[in-house]
C-alpha positions, 0 to 999 in steps of 0.5 A: 438466439434463444437464451436455455435454462434448466430445471434443477431440484435440490442443490446446495452451492458452496456460495450459496446461502442454502437449498434451493428448490426447483429453480430454473439455472442457465445453460453455459451458453446463456451464462456467457451471453448475459456476461457479454451483454449486460452493461453495469454502472455504479454510482454512489449517491450522497455520503453525507446523508447515511442510514444507519451508516450506510450510502446509497449506491445506484447500480444500473443494469442495462441489457445491451443484448438481443435476448431478455435477461431471464428471472432463472437462478443466476447471482452476480457476485462482486466485492466491497471493503466495507460491507453492504446491508444485506436485504431485499431491493425494491428493483426486484434483486436481493443482496446477500453476503457470502463472507470476507466481503464478497457479496451477490445479487440474485433475483427475488422469485415473483418479483424480479421480472427480467431485463427486455432488450435495450431496457435497464434496472437501477438498484440501490443498496447501501454501502457501510461507511462511505465510498470516495473513490473509484477504486472503492469498487472492485472489478471483475464482477461475475455471474455464475449459475448452478452446473455452468462455468462463471464468467466475469462480467465483460463491463467490469473487467477495466477498473473504474470504467464502470464507475461514475465520476464522483462530482460533487462534495456529498460524494467525494467527502467521507462525511459532513465533518471531512473538511478534504476536497480534491486539489484544485489546479492552483492548489497543487501549483502552490503545494508544487512551489519551491523556494530553492530551485537550485539544481541539485544531483550531488546529494545522496538519499539517504543523507550521510551523517557527515559530509566533507567536500571541496569542489575546486579539487576534482578529477575525471572518472572514466569507467574504462580506465579505472579497476576495482580492487577484489577484497577477499573480506567483502567478495560479494561487495567488490563484486556488486560494485563492478557489475553496477559501474561496469568497472573491471576488477583485478586483484593486485592494486594499481598506482592510481585509478582504483577503488579498494573497499577495505576491513578497518574500523571506522571509529563508530560503534556501529556495525553499520558504518562507513567511510568514503574517501573520493581523493583527487590528489591520489586519484583513488576511492576508498571505502572503508567498513569493518563488516560486510553491511557498512561495506555495502552502505559505502558502495551504495553512497559511491554508486549514488555520487557517480551516478549524479556526476555529469561531470568530474568527481570532487574531493569528498569524505563521508562519515555515515552510520544509520539513525536506526538499526531497524529500517524495514518495509511490510510487504503484504503478500497475502492480499495480492501475491508478488512474484518472486521477480518483484521482490528481487526487484524490490530487494534491490530498491531496498538496498540502494536506499539502505533499507535492511528489514523485509517485513515478509507478510505471508498469510491473511483471510485471503491467501497463505503463500508460503509452502510448507511440505508438512502442510500441503494443504495450506498451499493446495488450497490456501493459496488459490481462490476460485469461485467453486461449488466443491468444499475445500477446493479453494478460498472465496474470490476476494479483492475483484480477483474474480472467480479464477485462480489465474491472477495475483489473487492466488499463487505462492512461493515454493520452498525453492522460491522462498530460499532464493528470496532470502539468498537475494535478500542476504547477500544484500544484507536485509532480514527476511521476517517472516509473519504468519498473521495470527490468531485472526486473519487466519481464514485461509489456515482454517479453510485449508485445515478444514479441507485436510481434516475431511480427508483425514475422516475420509481416511479413517472411514476407508479403515486407514489406521496410521493417518497424518497429524490433524491440525484442527484450527476451529471447532465452530461453524454455522451462521456467526454475526461477529465479523473482523474488520475486514468482515470476515466470519470465523477467522480466528484460530481457537486458542482453546484447542491443542491442535492450533498449537501442534499447528504452530509448532509445526509451522515454526519448525519449517520455517526454521527449516527453510531458512536454515541454509541460507539466512538463519531465522532469528524472528517469528512475526505472529501478527496478532491484530484485529481479534474481533470481541467474541470471536471465541464465545461459541466455541465449546472448547473455549466455554469453560474457560469464558464462563467458568473463569469469566475470561473475556476475548482479549483473555484468551488471546493472552493465552494463545501470545503466551503459549505461542511466545513459549514455543518460539523461545524454546526454539530460540526465537525472537518473538514479534507482533503487532502492539495492540495484540499485547494491549489492553488498558495497558500492554502486558508485562514484557517478563510474561514472555520468555523470548530474548528479544520482543519487538512491538510494531505500533500502527496507531500513534495518535489520538487518545492512544498517542502514548502507547509507544512510550507504555511499551518502550519503558516496559522494555519492548523494542519498538518499530513504529509504523504510524497509519498516518504516516507510513501506511502506503495503501493510503492514497497520495491525494484527496482526489476519487481518482487517486487509487488507494484507501483512506481510514487513517488519514485521507492522503499521505503524499512524499511530503508527509512523510519526509516531515514524520518526526518518530522522536517527537510523536506530538510534533506529527499530529495537526488534524483528525483523519477528517481534516479538522484541527487537533488541540494538542493543548487540549490532548496534553492536558488529558495526560495522554501525551508521549513521555517515554523515558527509555528512547533508545527502546524505539530500535526503528520505523517501519513503511507498510505496503498493504496489497489490496489495491495491488494486483499488478506491479505497476500498481505496487510501484505507484503506491510505494515509490517514491514514498519508499525513499522517503521513508529511507530518508527519515530511518537513516538520517535524523534531520537537524530541524527535528530537534527544533522545539519552535515550530515556525522555525522547525518548519522553516528549516524543514522546507528548505531541506525538502526543497532540496530533496525534491530537487535530489528526487526529481534530477537524480533519483527518479530517473535512477528508479525508471533506469531500474525498472521501478514504475514510480507515482508520475504527479499530475501537474498543477495550474494557475492564471497569471495575468491572464495566463495559464502556468503549470507545474510539476512536482519534481524538476526534470519532469515534462508537462503536456498539454492537449486541446482536443480531449486527449487525442493529441498531446504537446509539450506545455508553455505558458497559454494566452488564450483567445476570447471564448471557452476552452477545454485544456487537458494537462498531465505530467511526463517521465524523463526516462520511461515517458510515463503519464501522470493521470490527466487534469481537466481545465475549462477556461472561459475568456471575455473581453469588454471595453473599459468604460471609465477612460479617466483611470489613468492605470488602464488608459485610454483605448483598453479593454478588460480580459477575464479569465475565468479557471474552472476545474474539480467538476466546475466545483471550484473557480479562479478569475484572473484580470488583465489589460488589452489593446481594444483592437484585440477585443 
């Protein structure tokens, strides 16, 4: 086969950097051939020796085909989360950027000589900040040449497979200050060790406020012989209970063996309170609640009890109400769409664990996800990513979505989809809070409105007098050196254009109409975070504000917030925003806004800004805590390069860290900085930055944030969300007694006991319940250590199976304590879940076993005719070693 290429004159491609004159481009067959035969491999060289804050990364391009890869005009596009230094490389390729983390390699004329058959080149580019995990390198690199369809490079289609191992501290540490190493098997074993190993299936998650029980009084619960009494006050709740328990629903009360939900005052000043009474004397189960919310909470507790019992039920009275009235989860659908069926399943789990707010993140730079019939371009353009030479066809590829639109990088919720989700949530008493992020994080909206404006201009050119409304969101064009945190240029709505506010009002009116038939819209979230400094400096419309009045970016955003909040207030809506949107040296006074309620979401609650929740609380904002150090579930769950996730706010967030979060004692949550170095709390407080809010009742709740950069399918979504969401639900509903103890040692001891019981409950009860509902939660890898020359292993949760392989993963058997003979042994261990039989990532161990006779025969401890056996456990690419010694009979030597 001979690769073909063609010579073009001038052309301008959307994803190119400008006009290209008289260059050879590849034919379609050549593009396809190279994409199929180019073997690509990336390897981090060293995070500890940076050049101007950039890390060297080697990319190997190997020609595995039977034709030379030519010097023609082509580009290889790839996504990088942190940024790449733009420059000509010594390998003959240039690395350049498009926008928002999309970069590309292209041949440098007269320098790139092609890649011969069987040969390779290595190009070293420089990555900003650090790269310490395989998921830092996004999949689906693709090849493009003008006039041909792009094609994904085959060797990059599987995440992580084209990334070399991070096998030294220089590769898995972010800087010289980074104290974290991957957990060794021994460290993981110690983390999993439990002081309380009592089997616990009866605890309800989240834990109720008051439980009185007598386990000596019991009765058999047979689903076939029991009935549920229909309730006119709570029709959904009775039907829900009947469906979940498969117990018949009847209209007439029987003598006994019935479950009844009655509308009755619980004595608690809380509309979510309930009382659950399980009575062996009368053979009845009674749920009392004043509202459907309370009734459903009681129903969920009863289902939890019944699903957690193998035998008879015992006498039980629960009096319960929530700790916080806001118990939420942010679902990011902009970075990667979550189809409607995924949302249904997630809402079911939220209801099971008494979570009541879905913060629905529907827009960002990378995508627009909600149909607005009056502005169709938002979904025609803004919901779709693709590689295109046509202006306004789609957004540029992002986050490994590749050049096509057939994945979760594209898509949206239609009006019917959104109302279906609203109905499903409303039945389960979950409020949906839509967020349209503004003024920043708006590249998708701006691009869509530019496409709309181009159509309007064409209409006017063609003589149309009455054209649709204009919603221009930016008057800026051309190059820019102002970047957002995610490497976007030109991603902020312009606060100085009246068309911006016309757009916002149309959008808000549309959302009100979307909600009206199902669940009235109460709160609109505007985001408001990460507005780049100087982003409007070259806007003609903003010049008079910036220069005539000496106004800066924050003050322009303050103006934007005010006008948008006034629009919301006029329509009777509450304002919700990220705290930094209104925070300069101090928060904008809440009286500045006309809205009935103003909700401030605080994500950064450590270090020099630890006091900001107090500032907001004391000024009358209603504060929701969602600390990125404890409740951001895009963060990795172990400090390991094999683990999925990010690590900008902290190196990892595991379930135990979430369990230990104390919303009412922020200072107590701080132990180490993001690099793992101890924080001096005494010094911190001497600098007068410790929290001291006087109105703690204005902290109305907590929220987990599930950002979706690395969640391209449901399994990845569940892996990052569960079981951490359950642990967060525990803290949101239940205040543990140990939270009020000031003595740190005493508090930690009680917390550890509580944690041990919680782990037992999850292992024996809640994780099987999740899997029975199709939840693909993370299965933690096992721990291992040597004890008297015997290899032992344990799992994070009881009820999981540990398996081992001695043949590099070809076959697996259930693990038993291992005593090994002299020699070298390569052992793999993994954990298997009990219901869906899913497995963890394996851990790799090398065991070196040696024996030698004991020469000192006078040593009474060893005795005569004994040998000294030494077992060395080697892990983490031989970075970690541990030894175990024991004596054996000499005839075993």
